[in-house]
FILO-570215 format. One record per residue (C-alpha): residue number from 1; residue in one letter; x, y, z. Coordinates in nm, 3 decimals, m for minus. Example, Ala and Ser with C-alpha at 12.3 -4.5 7.8 and 13.67 -1.06 7.14 Angstrom:
+-----+---+---------+---------+---------+
!   k ! r !    east !   north !      up !
+-----+---+---------+---------+---------+
!   1 ! A !   1.230 !  m0.450 !   0.780 !
!   2 ! S !   1.367 !  m0.106 !   0.714 !
+-----+---+---------+---------+---------+
! end
This chain:
+-----+---+---------+---------+---------+
!   k ! r !    east !   north !      up !
+-----+---+---------+---------+---------+
!   1 ! M !  10.563 !   6.194 !  10.572 !
!   2 ! P !  10.409 !   6.538 !  10.517 !
!   3 ! W !  10.652 !   6.825 !  10.518 !
!   4 ! N !  10.659 !   7.183 !  10.390 !
!   5 ! G !  10.915 !   7.450 !  10.469 !
!   6 ! E !  11.088 !   7.777 !  10.402 !
!   7 ! Y !  11.460 !   7.843 !  10.375 !
!   8 ! P !  11.569 !   8.209 !  10.375 !
!   9 ! E !  11.900 !   8.267 !  10.198 !
!  10 ! Q !  12.153 !   8.544 !  10.238 !
!  11 ! R !  12.104 !   8.675 !   9.883 !
!  12 ! Q !  11.750 !   8.799 !   9.953 !
!  13 ! R !  11.603 !   8.480 !   9.816 !
!  14 ! V !  11.356 !   8.251 !   9.985 !
!  15 ! L !  11.323 !   7.885 !   9.894 !
!  16 ! R !  10.979 !   7.732 !   9.955 !
!  17 ! F !  10.948 !   7.355 !   9.953 !
!  18 ! S !  10.620 !   7.169 !   9.947 !
!  19 ! H !  10.555 !   6.798 !   9.958 !
!  20 ! Q !  10.233 !   6.677 !  10.121 !
!  21 ! R !   9.995 !   6.754 !  10.405 !
!  22 ! T !   9.704 !   6.589 !  10.578 !
!  23 ! Q !   9.402 !   6.678 !  10.366 !
!  24 ! Q !   9.042 !   6.724 !  10.486 !
!  25 ! N !   8.967 !   6.362 !  10.397 !
!  26 ! G !   9.241 !   6.248 !  10.640 !
!  27 ! H !   9.479 !   6.125 !  10.369 !
!  28 ! I !   9.839 !   6.247 !  10.352 !
!  29 ! E !   9.889 !   6.370 !   9.995 !
!  30 ! A !   9.975 !   6.667 !   9.775 !
!  31 ! P !   9.922 !   6.954 !   9.762 !
!  32 ! G !  10.112 !   7.052 !  10.071 !
!  33 ! M !  10.087 !   7.422 !  10.000 !
!  34 ! Y !   9.927 !   7.680 !   9.771 !
!  35 ! Y !  10.064 !   8.007 !   9.638 !
!  36 ! Q !   9.930 !   8.324 !   9.479 !
!  37 ! E !  10.113 !   8.601 !   9.297 !
!  38 ! R !   9.970 !   8.949 !   9.336 !
!  39 ! H !  10.050 !   9.296 !   9.212 !
!  40 ! C !   9.894 !   9.578 !   9.411 !
!  41 ! D !   9.873 !   9.938 !   9.299 !
!  42 ! C !   9.773 !  10.219 !   9.528 !
!  43 ! D !   9.594 !  10.532 !   9.415 !
!  44 ! P !   9.789 !  10.812 !   9.589 !
!  45 ! D !   9.499 !  11.053 !   9.532 !
!  46 ! A !   9.267 !  10.828 !   9.736 !
!  47 ! L !   9.469 !  10.905 !  10.050 !
!  48 ! Q !   9.526 !  11.273 !   9.979 !
!  49 ! D !   9.286 !  11.400 !  10.248 !
!  50 ! S !   9.414 !  11.160 !  10.514 !
!  51 ! G !   9.759 !  11.319 !  10.545 !
!  52 ! V !   9.927 !  10.991 !  10.446 !
!  53 ! Q !  10.188 !  11.005 !  10.173 !
!  54 ! I !  10.284 !  10.693 !   9.980 !
!  55 ! H !  10.610 !  10.701 !   9.789 !
!  56 ! N !  10.615 !  10.349 !   9.647 !
!  57 ! I !  10.268 !  10.302 !   9.501 !
!  58 ! A !  10.312 !   9.949 !   9.361 !
!  59 ! Q !  10.390 !   9.624 !   9.537 !
!  60 ! D !  10.447 !   9.268 !   9.418 !
!  61 ! L !  10.364 !   8.984 !   9.656 !
!  62 ! V !  10.380 !   8.607 !   9.666 !
!  63 ! L !  10.143 !   8.465 !   9.926 !
!  64 ! F !  10.165 !   8.111 !  10.067 !
!  65 ! A !   9.900 !   7.912 !  10.253 !
!  66 ! S !   9.819 !   7.554 !  10.351 !
!  67 ! V !   9.479 !   7.588 !  10.186 !
!  68 ! P !   9.348 !   7.849 !   9.938 !
!  69 ! L !   9.232 !   8.156 !  10.127 !
!  70 ! S !   8.986 !   8.264 !   9.858 !
!  71 ! M !   8.827 !   8.128 !   9.541 !
!  72 ! D !   9.056 !   8.304 !   9.294 !
!  73 ! G !   9.418 !   8.295 !   9.190 !
!  74 ! W !   9.559 !   8.018 !   9.413 !
!  75 ! H !   9.786 !   7.753 !   9.260 !
!  76 ! A !   9.872 !   7.418 !   9.419 !
!  77 ! F !  10.233 !   7.309 !   9.464 !
!  78 ! A !  10.308 !   6.965 !   9.321 !
!  79 ! A !  10.458 !   6.705 !   9.554 !
!  80 ! S !  10.833 !   6.764 !   9.604 !
!  81 ! Q !  10.829 !   7.104 !   9.435 !
!  82 ! V !  11.055 !   7.394 !   9.529 !
!  83 ! M !  11.002 !   7.761 !   9.447 !
!  84 ! V !  11.259 !   8.041 !   9.459 !
!  85 ! V !  11.129 !   8.390 !   9.541 !
!  86 ! K !  11.345 !   8.702 !   9.521 !
!  87 ! H !  11.228 !   9.059 !   9.577 !
!  88 ! D !  10.870 !   8.929 !   9.605 !
!  89 ! K !  10.872 !   8.767 !   9.260 !
!  90 ! I !  10.891 !   8.401 !   9.163 !
!  91 ! I !  11.217 !   8.344 !   8.979 !
!  92 ! A !  11.214 !   7.962 !   8.955 !
!  93 ! I !  10.993 !   7.658 !   9.018 !
!  94 ! R !  11.147 !   7.310 !   9.009 !
!  95 ! D !  11.015 !   6.959 !   9.055 !
!  96 ! L !  11.256 !   6.757 !   9.273 !
!  97 ! R !  11.107 !   6.416 !   9.195 !
+-----+---+---------+---------+---------+
! end
């Protein structure tokens, strides 16, 4: 049975679980989800004339999707894999099989 989910915890952690999903070929199989880690920097001088001020000019992100949203940087979850994300960084990946 395909199933993927998210469990927010009280300690600012998010658990992501991925097993399987219905693929384009109609078969139920892994990967159930993909992820991408990103680090974004902002050039504060680029917005100088706009009147916008940015105080935190760097941001870490972990993106999740059922299918890769672009050609670069996406990684497939293995079947029955769980990921722990805290403060927008991956802190653990475990295989539950």
